[in-house]
TIKOL-207922 format. One record per residue (C-alpha): residue number from 0; residue in one letter; x, y, z. Coordinates in steps of 0.02 Angstrom, whole numbers, plus 50000, padded with zeros to 5 digits. Example, Ala and Ser with C-alpha at 12.3 -4.5 7.8 and 13.67 -1.06 7.14 Angstrom:
TIKOL-207922
REC	0	a	50615	49775	50390
REC	1	s	50684	49947	50357
//
This chain:
TIKOL-207922
REC	0	m	50076	49713	50719
REC	1	n	50251	49777	50691
REC	2	f	50334	49877	50553
REC	3	a	50494	49913	50651
REC	4	l	50665	49835	50631
REC	5	t	50754	49759	50779
REC	6	d	50898	49856	50856
REC	7	d	51022	49734	50776
REC	8	q	50941	49759	50606
REC	9	e	50948	49948	50625
REC	10	m	51133	49933	50662
REC	11	l	51160	49815	50516
REC	12	r	51070	49930	50395
REC	13	d	51159	50085	50460
REC	14	m	51329	50000	50445
REC	15	f	51301	49954	50263
REC	16	a	51220	50122	50225
REC	17	r	51373	50217	50289
REC	18	f	51493	50103	50195
REC	19	l	51397	50115	50033
REC	20	d	51375	50303	50045
REC	21	e	51563	50316	50049
REC	22	h	51615	50177	49931
REC	23	s	51468	50167	49810
REC	24	s	51434	50350	49779
REC	25	t	51371	50398	49608
REC	26	a	51548	50455	49570
REC	27	g	51606	50280	49613
REC	28	v	51469	50203	49507
REC	29	r	51523	50309	49359
REC	30	a	51706	50262	49388
REC	31	a	51660	50077	49380
REC	32	m	51585	50098	49207
REC	33	p	51588	50023	49079
REC	34	s	51626	49856	49163
REC	35	g	51500	49889	49302
REC	36	f	51609	49800	49430
REC	37	d	51704	49887	49571
REC	38	s	51833	49766	49641
REC	39	a	51879	49879	49788
REC	40	l	51697	49896	49836
REC	41	w	51679	49708	49822
REC	42	t	51825	49676	49938
REC	43	g	51755	49800	50063
REC	44	l	51585	49716	50062
REC	45	g	51671	49550	50091
REC	46	e	51765	49619	50241
REC	47	l	51600	49678	50315
REC	48	g	51526	49504	50296
REC	49	a	51397	49554	50167
REC	50	f	51415	49400	50060
REC	51	s	51397	49279	50205
REC	52	i	51236	49354	50275
REC	53	r	51136	49204	50214
REC	54	v	51272	49074	50240
REC	55	p	51229	48963	50390
REC	56	e	51339	48984	50544
REC	57	a	51390	48802	50530
REC	58	a	51471	48845	50364
REC	59	g	51560	48997	50433
REC	60	g	51428	49127	50388
REC	61	l	51323	49249	50486
REC	62	g	51166	49142	50474
REC	63	l	51049	49291	50461
REC	64	g	50875	49291	50388
REC	65	l	50811	49337	50217
REC	66	f	50739	49498	50287
REC	67	d	50914	49552	50340
REC	68	a	50977	49517	50164
REC	69	a	50832	49618	50093
REC	70	l	50883	49766	50201
REC	71	l	51058	49755	50128
REC	72	m	50988	49745	49952
REC	73	e	50879	49899	49979
REC	74	e	51036	49997	50025
REC	75	a	51125	49920	49876
REC	76	g	50986	49981	49762
REC	77	r	50990	50154	49839
REC	78	t	51176	50166	49799
REC	79	l	51176	50067	49635
REC	80	v	51305	49940	49693
REC	81	s	51424	49895	49553
REC	82	g	51422	49706	49555
REC	83	p	51304	49556	49560
REC	84	l	51260	49569	49745
REC	85	a	51092	49478	49746
REC	86	e	51164	49338	49642
REC	87	t	51316	49322	49755
REC	88	l	51208	49314	49912
REC	89	v	51107	49173	49835
REC	90	t	51260	49082	49767
REC	91	a	51355	49088	49932
REC	92	r	51206	49010	50020
REC	93	l	51191	48875	49886
REC	94	l	51376	48832	49900
REC	95	a	51356	48814	50088
REC	96	q	51198	48710	50072
REC	97	f	51272	48587	49947
REC	98	g	51450	48581	50010
REC	99	g	51596	48517	49908
REC	100	a	51663	48689	49861
REC	101	e	51724	48755	50028
REC	102	d	51876	48844	49957
REC	103	l	51770	48938	49830
REC	104	l	51643	48982	49965
REC	105	a	51780	49053	50075
REC	106	r	51847	49162	49933
REC	107	v	51673	49219	49883
REC	108	s	51633	49265	50063
REC	109	t	51785	49378	50076
REC	110	g	51758	49457	49906
REC	111	e	51916	49380	49835
REC	112	a	51816	49284	49705
REC	113	v	51649	49312	49619
REC	114	a	51524	49172	49594
REC	115	t	51349	49193	49525
REC	116	v	51194	49096	49476
REC	117	a	51110	49052	49311
REC	118	l	50923	49068	49329
REC	119	h	50861	48948	49195
REC	120	d	50880	48762	49164
REC	121	v	51039	48733	49063
REC	122	a	50960	48580	48984
REC	123	a	50830	48691	48902
REC	124	q	50936	48848	48886
REC	125	p	51120	48803	48870
REC	126	v	51169	48981	48826
REC	127	q	51108	49111	48951
REC	128	w	51133	49291	49001
REC	129	v	51206	49285	49176
REC	130	a	51214	49430	49298
REC	131	g	51397	49449	49347
REC	132	g	51445	49327	49211
REC	133	a	51582	49443	49148
REC	134	v	51676	49436	49314
REC	135	a	51624	49269	49392
REC	136	e	51743	49122	49394
REC	137	a	51603	49001	49439
REC	138	i	51417	48988	49408
REC	139	v	51292	48879	49501
REC	140	a	51162	48813	49380
REC	141	h	51016	48693	49363
REC	142	n	51048	48563	49228
REC	143	g	50910	48435	49205
REC	144	d	50899	48338	49368
REC	145	q	51065	48405	49431
REC	146	v	51130	48562	49514
REC	147	v	51305	48597	49447
REC	148	l	51449	48716	49476
REC	149	v	51514	48777	49309
REC	150	n	51694	48838	49307
REC	151	v	51708	48977	49180
REC	152	p	51883	49018	49117
REC	153	e	51927	49201	49105
REC	154	s	51938	49187	48916
REC	155	a	51753	49140	48909
REC	156	r	51695	49290	49012
REC	157	t	51666	49407	48869
REC	158	a	51605	49578	48924
REC	159	e	51506	49680	48800
REC	160	d	51417	49846	48799
REC	161	n	51247	49837	48880
REC	162	l	51105	49948	48934
REC	163	a	51164	49995	49108
REC	164	s	51349	49949	49105
REC	165	t	51326	49800	49221
REC	166	p	51442	49648	49217
REC	167	i	51319	49534	49128
REC	168	a	51380	49411	48998
REC	169	e	51308	49280	48883
REC	170	i	51384	49115	48937
REC	171	a	51379	48947	48850
REC	172	l	51356	48852	49012
REC	173	g	51362	48680	48934
REC	174	a	51531	48713	48854
REC	175	h	51633	48724	49015
REC	176	p	51689	48600	49147
REC	177	h	51574	48575	49294
REC	178	i	51554	48475	49452
REC	179	v	51391	48406	49517
REC	180	l	51338	48485	49681
REC	181	g	51179	48382	49698
REC	182	s	51048	48287	49604
REC	183	g	50869	48231	49622
REC	184	s	50713	48314	49685
REC	185	e	50788	48378	49847
REC	186	a	50933	48463	49758
REC	187	l	50818	48539	49629
REC	188	a	50704	48604	49767
REC	189	t	50852	48687	49852
REC	190	f	50899	48773	49690
REC	191	a	50719	48824	49653
REC	192	a	50705	48901	49827
REC	193	a	50863	49000	49791
REC	194	v	50786	49072	49633
REC	195	e	50633	49124	49734
REC	196	e	50750	49208	49858
REC	197	w	50837	49297	49714
REC	198	k	50670	49367	49656
REC	199	l	50640	49447	49826
REC	200	l	50818	49513	49841
REC	201	i	50811	49596	49671
REC	202	a	50640	49666	49717
REC	203	a	50715	49743	49874
REC	204	g	50854	49820	49771
REC	205	l	50726	49895	49654
REC	206	a	50631	49968	49803
REC	207	g	50793	50054	49853
REC	208	i	50821	50120	49677
REC	209	g	50644	50188	49669
REC	210	r	50653	50275	49837
REC	211	e	50818	50360	49796
REC	212	a	50756	50415	49625
REC	213	l	50608	50497	49710
REC	214	k	50725	50582	49833
REC	215	l	50831	50653	49692
REC	216	a	50678	50711	49594
REC	217	s	50600	50792	49747
REC	218	a	50761	50883	49790
REC	219	y	50773	50949	49611
REC	220	a	50590	51002	49613
REC	221	c	50626	51104	49771
REC	222	e	50767	51202	49689
REC	223	r	50719	51217	49506
REC	224	k	50611	51367	49462
REC	225	q	50500	51398	49312
REC	226	f	50373	51538	49293
REC	227	d	50444	51611	49456
REC	228	q	50388	51457	49553
REC	229	f	50479	51305	49616
REC	230	i	50422	51167	49499
REC	231	g	50377	51059	49648
REC	232	q	50232	51179	49680
REC	233	f	50148	51125	49519
REC	234	q	50030	50978	49538
REC	235	g	50083	50915	49368
REC	236	i	50253	50880	49448
REC	237	s	50208	50839	49628
REC	238	h	50056	50728	49604
REC	239	p	50138	50596	49491
REC	240	l	50282	50586	49615
REC	241	a	50156	50559	49756
REC	242	d	50079	50415	49657
REC	243	r	50249	50336	49632
REC	244	l	50289	50351	49818
REC	245	c	50137	50244	49855
REC	246	d	50193	50118	49725
REC	247	v	50371	50107	49792
REC	248	d	50320	50093	49974
REC	249	g	50186	49967	49926
REC	250	g	50316	49865	49834
REC	251	k	50429	49858	49986
REC	252	f	50284	49801	50094
REC	253	l	50242	49664	49968
REC	254	i	50418	49597	49992
REC	255	w	50392	49602	50179
REC	256	r	50226	49513	50161
REC	257	a	50304	49377	50053
REC	258	i	50439	49344	50183
REC	259	r	50307	49345	50321
REC	260	d	50199	49224	50221
REC	261	i	50346	49105	50198
REC	262	a	50386	49113	50383
REC	263	d	50206	49076	50427
REC	264	g	50186	48937	50299
REC	265	a	50043	49031	50216
REC	266	a	49965	48955	50061
REC	267	t	49989	49121	49971
REC	268	a	50179	49125	49997
REC	269	g	50228	49071	49822
REC	270	a	50109	49193	49739
REC	271	a	50168	49330	49858
REC	272	i	50346	49308	49794
REC	273	s	50292	49320	49613
REC	274	l	50183	49473	49645
REC	275	a	50319	49562	49745
REC	276	s	50445	49530	49608
REC	277	w	50328	49587	49469
REC	278	w	50265	49738	49564
REC	279	n	50437	49806	49606
REC	280	a	50502	49784	49429
REC	281	d	50352	49880	49363
REC	282	a	50343	50011	49500
REC	283	c	50528	50049	49496
REC	284	a	50530	50067	49307
REC	285	r	50385	50190	49313
REC	286	t	50461	50282	49460
REC	287	v	50631	50312	49383
REC	288	a	50546	50369	49222
REC	289	q	50441	50495	49319
REC	290	a	50592	50551	49418
REC	291	l	50692	50579	49259
REC	292	h	50544	50673	49184
REC	293	t	50549	50791	49334
REC	294	f	50723	50845	49280
REC	295	g	50658	50888	49107
REC	296	g	50792	50896	48974
REC	297	y	50929	50895	49104
REC	298	g	50876	50720	49153
REC	299	l	50932	50661	48981
REC	300	t	51108	50725	49006
REC	301	t	51245	50629	49093
REC	302	e	51280	50781	49200
REC	303	y	51143	50726	49318
REC	304	d	51141	50557	49406
REC	305	i	50958	50515	49378
REC	306	f	50995	50423	49215
REC	307	l	51098	50296	49313
REC	308	y	50943	50248	49413
REC	309	n	50837	50242	49257
REC	310	l	50951	50113	49175
REC	311	r	50989	50005	49327
REC	312	a	50802	49993	49364
REC	313	k	50783	49895	49202
REC	314	a	50947	49800	49201
REC	315	w	50933	49713	49369
REC	316	p	50767	49622	49347
REC	317	l	50775	49589	49161
REC	318	v	50912	49460	49176
REC	319	l	50769	49341	49222
REC	320	g	50670	49391	49068
REC	321	d	50508	49484	49040
REC	322	p	50435	49537	49211
REC	323	q	50261	49508	49140
REC	324	r	50296	49323	49158
REC	325	l	50303	49348	49345
REC	326	i	50122	49404	49358
REC	327	e	50074	49260	49244
REC	328	e	50167	49148	49367
REC	329	a	50071	49229	49511
REC	330	g	49908	49192	49421
REC	331	r	49952	49009	49403
REC	332	r	50004	48998	49585
REC	333	l	49842	49079	49642
REC	334	y	49720	48993	49525
REC	335	s	49799	48839	49446
REC	336	g	49879	48759	49597
REC	337	e	50058	48786	49539
REC	338	t	50182	48765	49682
REC	339	t	50365	48801	49710
REC	340	a	50500	48766	49837
REC	341	l	50521	48907	49961
REC	342	p	50677	48967	50051
REC	343	d	50702	48956	50239
REC	344	v	50685	49140	50282
REC	345	g	50745	49134	50462
REC	346	d	50687	49264	50588
REC	347	m	50559	49390	50527
REC	348	p	50519	49534	50648
REC	349	i	50389	49616	50536
REC	350	d	50214	49557	50581
REC	351	f	50045	49603	50507
REC	352	d	49942	49508	50636
REC	353	l	49803	49618	50707
REC	354	g	49810	49527	50874
REC	355	e	49697	49433	50993
REC	356	d	49585	49582	51029
REC	357	a	49552	49596	50844
REC	358	r	49504	49413	50830
REC	359	a	49393	49428	50983
REC	360	i	49294	49576	50916
REC	361	a	49274	49491	50747
REC	362	d	49204	49337	50833
REC	363	e	49089	49445	50939
REC	364	i	49020	49532	50786
REC	365	a	48991	49367	50696
REC	366	t	48899	49298	50847
REC	367	f	48794	49456	50863
REC	368	f	48739	49452	50681
REC	369	a	48698	49266	50687
REC	370	k	48587	49298	50839
REC	371	n	48505	49465	50798
REC	372	v	48496	49487	50610
REC	373	t	48351	49415	50512
REC	374	p	48353	49376	50326
REC	375	e	48233	49521	50302
REC	376	m	48359	49638	50383
REC	377	r	48499	49573	50274
REC	378	d	48396	49611	50120
REC	379	t	48400	49795	50168
REC	380	f	48589	49804	50192
REC	381	h	48679	49928	50079
REC	382	y	48850	50007	50082
REC	383	s	48772	50181	50092
REC	384	w	48656	50269	50215
REC	385	e	48514	50177	50129
REC	386	g	48561	50024	50230
REC	387	y	48519	50108	50396
REC	388	n	48407	50001	50504
REC	389	p	48343	50086	50664
REC	390	e	48309	49923	50756
REC	391	l	48481	49853	50718
REC	392	n	48561	50020	50763
REC	393	r	48484	50011	50937
REC	394	k	48534	49830	50961
REC	395	l	48714	49868	50912
REC	396	a	48716	50012	51036
REC	397	a	48648	49901	51174
REC	398	e	48793	49779	51148
REC	399	n	48921	49920	51134
REC	400	l	48954	49871	50953
REC	401	l	48894	50033	50873
REC	402	f	49032	50158	50909
REC	403	l	49184	50048	50896
REC	404	g	49318	50182	50884
REC	405	l	49241	50304	51006
REC	406	p	49347	50322	51165
REC	407	k	49284	50233	51319
REC	408	d	49271	50395	51418
REC	409	v	49136	50450	51297
REC	410	g	49045	50284	51310
REC	411	g	49112	50199	51154
REC	412	r	49200	50033	51135
REC	413	g	49371	50116	51123
REC	414	l	49446	49987	51007
REC	415	s	49627	50000	50954
REC	416	a	49663	50041	50773
REC	417	y	49701	49857	50743
REC	418	a	49543	49792	50824
REC	419	k	49439	49922	50735
REC	420	t	49511	49866	50568
REC	421	a	49461	49688	50609
REC	422	a	49289	49746	50662
REC	423	m	49261	49839	50499
REC	424	d	49316	49684	50403
REC	425	a	49196	49577	50506
REC	426	l	49052	49694	50468
REC	427	e	49095	49688	50284
REC	428	i	49091	49498	50290
REC	429	e	48913	49515	50357
REC	430	g	48874	49633	50213
REC	431	y	48838	49774	50336
REC	432	n	48904	49950	50318
REC	433	n	48845	50090	50431
REC	434	p	48908	50264	50384
REC	435	a	48779	50335	50505
REC	436	a	48879	50260	50650
REC	437	g	49040	50339	50588
REC	438	v	48965	50514	50581
REC	439	s	48866	50494	50741
REC	440	q	49018	50439	50841
REC	441	m	49112	50592	50778
REC	442	v	48968	50703	50834
REC	443	s	48965	50616	51003
REC	444	l	49150	50646	51027
REC	445	i	49138	50831	50983
REC	446	i	48988	50855	51098
REC	447	n	49083	50770	51237
REC	448	r	49237	50877	51210
REC	449	f	49157	51045	51168
REC	450	g	48970	51036	51200
REC	451	s	48867	51125	51332
REC	452	d	48792	51036	51480
REC	453	e	48625	51048	51390
REC	454	l	48690	50955	51237
REC	455	k	48774	50825	51346
REC	456	a	48613	50795	51441
REC	457	e	48487	50806	51299
REC	458	v	48570	50754	51137
REC	459	l	48718	50644	51182
REC	460	p	48616	50506	51268
REC	461	q	48501	50492	51117
REC	462	i	48649	50464	51003
REC	463	m	48739	50344	51118
REC	464	s	48584	50235	51140
REC	465	g	48565	50218	50952
REC	466	e	48395	50301	50955
REC	467	v	48448	50439	50835
REC	468	i	48583	50468	50706
REC	469	c	48673	50623	50643
REC	470	s	48727	50686	50474
REC	471	l	48869	50800	50423
REC	472	g	48847	50978	50359
REC	473	y	49017	51027	50291
REC	474	s	49007	51031	50100
REC	475	e	48915	51169	50009
REC	476	p	48868	51197	49827
REC	477	g	49022	51308	49808
REC	478	s	49143	51216	49923
REC	479	g	49176	51030	49928
REC	480	s	49350	50978	49984
REC	481	d	49385	51160	50032
REC	482	v	49275	51155	50188
REC	483	f	49353	51316	50253
REC	484	a	49267	51409	50111
REC	485	a	49097	51377	50192
REC	486	q	48974	51521	50168
REC	487	c	48822	51456	50264
REC	488	k	48803	51595	50393
REC	489	a	48769	51593	50578
REC	490	t	48726	51765	50646
REC	491	p	48693	51811	50828
REC	492	d	48507	51820	50867
REC	493	g	48464	51868	51045
REC	494	n	48529	51730	51157
REC	495	g	48556	51615	51010
REC	496	w	48597	51603	50826
REC	497	r	48510	51613	50659
REC	498	i	48569	51493	50524
REC	499	d	48549	51539	50340
REC	500	g	48622	51448	50191
REC	501	t	48636	51286	50097
REC	502	k	48731	51125	50126
REC	503	m	48766	50999	49989
REC	504	f	48789	50810	50002
REC	505	t	48709	50804	50174
REC	506	s	48697	50615	50163
REC	507	g	48576	50538	50286
REC	508	a	48490	50702	50327
REC	509	n	48324	50622	50281
REC	510	l	48355	50489	50414
REC	511	s	48445	50593	50545
REC	512	t	48384	50695	50691
REC	513	y	48532	50813	50700
REC	514	v	48664	50885	50584
REC	515	l	48839	50940	50632
REC	516	m	48854	51110	50548
REC	517	l	49006	51213	50501
REC	518	c	48952	51395	50483
REC	519	r	49030	51562	50439
REC	520	t	49025	51677	50590
REC	521	n	49156	51805	50540
REC	522	t	49193	51875	50367
REC	523	e	49328	51996	50425
REC	524	v	49464	51867	50458
REC	525	a	49552	51731	50360
REC	526	k	49424	51604	50299
REC	527	h	49483	51464	50414
REC	528	k	49474	51578	50566
REC	529	g	49294	51635	50546
REC	530	l	49205	51468	50566
REC	531	t	49102	51398	50709
REC	532	m	49024	51227	50738
REC	533	f	48843	51196	50789
REC	534	i	48721	51056	50817
REC	535	v	48561	51092	50720
REC	536	p	48401	50990	50739
REC	537	l	48342	50938	50567
REC	538	k	48160	50949	50620
REC	539	a	48179	51134	50662
REC	540	e	48073	51263	50573
REC	541	g	48161	51329	50419
REC	542	v	48252	51167	50374
REC	543	t	48212	51093	50203
REC	544	i	48285	50928	50146
REC	545	q	48285	50892	49961
REC	546	p	48342	50724	49892
REC	547	v	48486	50704	49771
REC	548	y	48501	50531	49694
REC	549	t	48660	50452	49629
REC	550	f	48687	50314	49502
REC	551	q	48759	50211	49645
REC	552	d	48586	50165	49710
REC	553	e	48599	50288	49852
REC	554	r	48520	50449	49907
REC	555	t	48611	50602	49969
REC	556	n	48532	50773	50003
REC	557	i	48543	50958	49981
REC	558	t	48483	51046	50138
REC	559	f	48420	51225	50151
REC	560	y	48422	51329	50309
REC	561	d	48310	51482	50306
REC	562	g	48312	51578	50469
REC	563	v	48337	51423	50575
REC	564	k	48353	51475	50757
REC	565	i	48451	51380	50888
REC	566	p	48506	51428	51066
REC	567	d	48687	51471	51100
REC	568	s	48698	51313	51205
REC	569	w	48695	51215	51041
REC	570	r	48858	51294	50987
REC	571	l	49011	51180	50994
REC	572	g	49171	51263	51051
REC	573	e	49220	51444	51042
REC	574	v	49148	51568	50918
REC	575	d	49264	51570	50766
REC	576	g	49349	51416	50839
REC	577	g	49273	51289	50720
REC	578	v	49439	51225	50658
REC	579	k	49493	51180	50834
REC	580	t	49325	51098	50866
REC	581	m	49339	50996	50706
REC	582	s	49511	50936	50758
REC	583	a	49434	50832	50897
REC	584	s	49382	50709	50764
REC	585	l	49566	50669	50735
REC	586	e	49554	50560	50890
REC	587	l	49454	50440	50781
REC	588	e	49574	50441	50634
REC	589	h	49685	50288	50615
REC	590	g	49712	50282	50427
REC	591	g	49574	50207	50323
REC	592	g	49563	50127	50154
REC	593	f	49455	50024	50038
REC	594	a	49540	49855	50057
REC	595	k	49384	49777	50135
REC	596	y	49284	49820	49978
REC	597	q	49425	49765	49864
REC	598	r	49433	49594	49947
REC	599	k	49247	49567	49928
REC	600	m	49249	49628	49749
REC	601	l	49393	49510	49708
REC	602	a	49299	49364	49786
REC	603	a	49146	49405	49681
REC	604	a	49252	49413	49522
REC	605	e	49332	49246	49563
REC	606	e	49160	49170	49586
REC	607	l	49101	49236	49418
REC	608	c	49260	49177	49332
REC	609	r	49224	49001	49394
REC	610	e	49047	49015	49328
REC	611	i	49081	49094	49158
REC	612	v	49134	48974	49019
REC	613	y	49265	49036	48896
REC	614	r	49323	48927	48752
REC	615	g	49249	48774	48832
REC	616	k	49329	48799	49003
REC	617	p	49295	48902	49158
REC	618	l	49360	49078	49130
REC	619	i	49469	49064	49286
REC	620	e	49578	48938	49193
REC	621	d	49620	49067	49060
REC	622	s	49793	49141	49086
REC	623	s	49742	49319	49044
REC	624	a	49599	49310	49171
REC	625	q	49720	49244	49302
REC	626	v	49837	49390	49269
REC	627	r	49698	49516	49295
REC	628	l	49639	49433	49454
REC	629	a	49820	49425	49515
REC	630	r	49841	49611	49482
REC	631	t	49686	49647	49585
REC	632	t	49756	49535	49721
REC	633	a	49917	49635	49724
REC	634	n	49824	49800	49729
REC	635	t	49716	49736	49872
REC	636	w	49866	49676	49971
REC	637	v	49958	49841	49948
REC	638	s	49802	49938	50000
REC	639	e	49794	49831	50156
REC	640	l	49979	49848	50196
REC	641	i	49985	50037	50173
REC	642	t	49833	50051	50287
REC	643	f	49917	49939	50416
REC	644	r	50070	50052	50412
REC	645	a	49959	50204	50445
REC	646	n	49874	50117	50591
REC	647	w	50039	50058	50662
REC	648	a	50119	50230	50650
REC	649	a	49970	50310	50737
REC	650	t	49964	50177	50873
REC	651	e	50151	50180	50906
REC	652	k	50161	50371	50895
REC	653	k	50284	50363	50751
REC	654	p	50313	50510	50633
REC	655	n	50166	50519	50513
REC	656	l	50225	50560	50338
REC	657	a	50049	50570	50263
REC	658	y	50023	50384	50290
REC	659	g	49835	50405	50312
REC	660	p	49815	50504	50150
REC	661	m	49922	50373	50062
REC	662	a	49806	50235	50121
REC	663	k	49650	50325	50066
REC	664	m	49715	50390	49900
REC	665	f	49801	50233	49841
REC	666	s	49663	50113	49891
REC	667	s	49526	50220	49816
REC	668	e	49618	50237	49650
REC	669	v	49652	50051	49630
REC	670	f	49478	50009	49693
REC	671	q	49411	50112	49549
REC	672	s	49529	50045	49416
REC	673	d	49507	49864	49470
REC	674	a	49317	49884	49478
REC	675	r	49322	49943	49299
REC	676	d	49434	49800	49244
REC	677	l	49337	49663	49335
REC	678	l	49174	49728	49263
REC	679	d	49254	49705	49091
REC	680	l	49329	49536	49133
REC	681	t	49163	49460	49187
REC	682	a	49055	49541	49053
REC	683	p	48920	49526	48995
REC	684	l	48860	49438	49152
REC	685	s	48925	49585	49256
REC	686	l	48802	49701	49170
REC	687	s	48663	49611	49263
REC	688	k	48602	49659	49435
REC	689	r	48559	49477	49463
REC	690	k	48572	49437	49648
REC	691	g	48741	49366	49695
REC	692	a	48915	49395	49627
REC	693	a	48855	49483	49468
REC	694	a	48758	49613	49567
REC	695	e	48909	49637	49681
REC	696	i	49028	49673	49537
REC	697	n	48897	49789	49464
REC	698	i	48874	49891	49622
REC	699	f	49060	49892	49664
REC	700	y	49093	49970	49494
REC	701	r	48969	50108	49532
REC	702	h	49022	50126	49713
REC	703	a	49205	50145	49664
REC	704	q	49170	50300	49560
REC	705	g	49144	50400	49719
REC	706	a	49288	50327	49816
REC	707	t	49414	50451	49745
REC	708	i	49299	50597	49786
REC	709	y	49221	50584	49957
REC	710	g	49326	50593	50114
REC	711	g	49441	50711	50020
REC	712	t	49479	50697	49836
REC	713	s	49632	50605	49773
REC	714	e	49703	50772	49717
REC	715	v	49695	50841	49895
REC	716	h	49778	50685	49964
REC	717	r	49913	50686	49830
REC	718	s	49959	50862	49883
REC	719	m	49971	50805	50064
REC	720	i	50079	50656	50015
REC	721	a	50193	50764	49909
REC	722	e	50217	50890	50048
REC	723	r	50233	50775	50198
REC	724	g	50300	50618	50117
REC	725	l	50421	50695	49991
REC	726	g	50458	50865	50067
REC	727	l	50392	50960	49917
REC	728	p	50325	51137	49937
REC	729	r	50139	51174	49950
REC	730	t	50063	51134	49783
REC	731	r	49964	51237	49661
REC	732	s	49873	51185	49502
//
């Protein structure tokens, strides 16, 4: 897996970034209005070779890949380049591919001339809005079974006022002289591939616009005060910006995935282009609106630059038409077999492959389940603690498949983040989820790092062999996400401790032998400094376990501790050092998400849509159903990609700008919204708990309601994203 640019790509991006910072500042963008074209900037870009990035070396270009061009476009979006850059990149490549216009190509490459592309068939749409049409002397277009070069006299390039002061123009393409560049299916495929490339380049530009708008809004929120507080401290400001950061980063990664899919020849490549294009148009529009909102009334004035981003975010993609058509196109490509020609993307350094170790562990898990799991066992599987099977737990431990992320020095499998992701996906394919293993491996790690010799000799072997499991005693009736507010007390008692208090949501306590307890040992210091960790046997005198049932077909518990006595040797770490002890669990954190559930939920919805008949046809043939399934596909892919980024950053020791919280928060939110939508889409069959896909959609809907709560609420994670990802101050409600 790799999310890093090559050294050459870093240099390329930095070169264009420095040039554009100087020559496409917002002052320069304003100066280029109302025409929206900066001829000096254009000449400078030509001198740097920008326009020939995608021109093959044989034709005098740089011969770089589509990913390199996308990097340029992201910088162009960040700086609101005044001119039809994406269109020129595509047109220069087309001129080189077809030949016959070498003089024009040379002048376009140097910035001396502007040439652009018309995106729709002239035979069906002879008059079109063309990006750069007001300044282009030539336009490459698709006309019936031909690809033509239309020469547009200056008198026909009529500029007019438009939304974002860009050099668009409505051109009567059939009214001007043209030459035929090519004809027939091969020529049309070349042109169609160019349009697909344009979609990705514009998407990259929009990702740049969105990121810069967030940067401007965050900077303003750090300096603007209201009610004696920086406005960035208010969750009403910071949390929506955190949401938009996930959307913008996710959009960029969808572009990367589309390019990777094309390079790999993946069947999903065409749909990936459509989804990346749709997503970025939508995400950027919502992001610039939220950024402008952060400025309040000042955002409406032309004194601040944010309005420029707001308008360009709409102007660039809309030259193609309504972006909603792109997700409709994605639906057809996913579910109706629609195909398209694809560009040659060249070298692509970004890679989402989990690796050979990941494939090996997935195969090992599949083999284990085929050999050891009976149909009767499968009938007991459940995503919650209710699916715990003691016999299977022991068998998994015996094959070292129980504690997959636990370091080898503790006795675990010690999988990398990538292999662990593959393992979790493989377990989900088997329908097996084991939260008991996740908690028990955390307890094992903490005992190994902080436990007494007695705990290591008596308790740790029981856990590692799979004979017993452990539950977690953090939450209390008065403290959920705020674990440092714990009030359950541990007071010295002879050579040991007395535990008194209540723990809430002690899931699995009815099945577990031990609970990892966070207790208050000092009330005279700051709340996070007066905590200590203990192992408490759940069969001890004074422990009462009371069931609490949820509407998700699972049981959790409230546990009461009344004078429970344990020896000091069952303490973990220093007295009042509970926070340090808890931090050991960070060794197991690699950025998690809900993509594995989203994938399975999507597959169940697709199955039902093939089964349900709507207006005499399978529901999956209905365009609105395809759109909703395509949206879930996009959300699932983004969840997966953001999680991959978190895993990669942790593995490669890269700066972690709340990547883990982004993965959890985003994936849980879209898991919930998509579960709600797919339940609607497949109704009324989805109301049934009938075994199979209907029951799966039903339980996923109920399961998803808790996804934004446990493991830290979305609100907590949004605050972390705002602070670490956007540089906003600590938030308050």
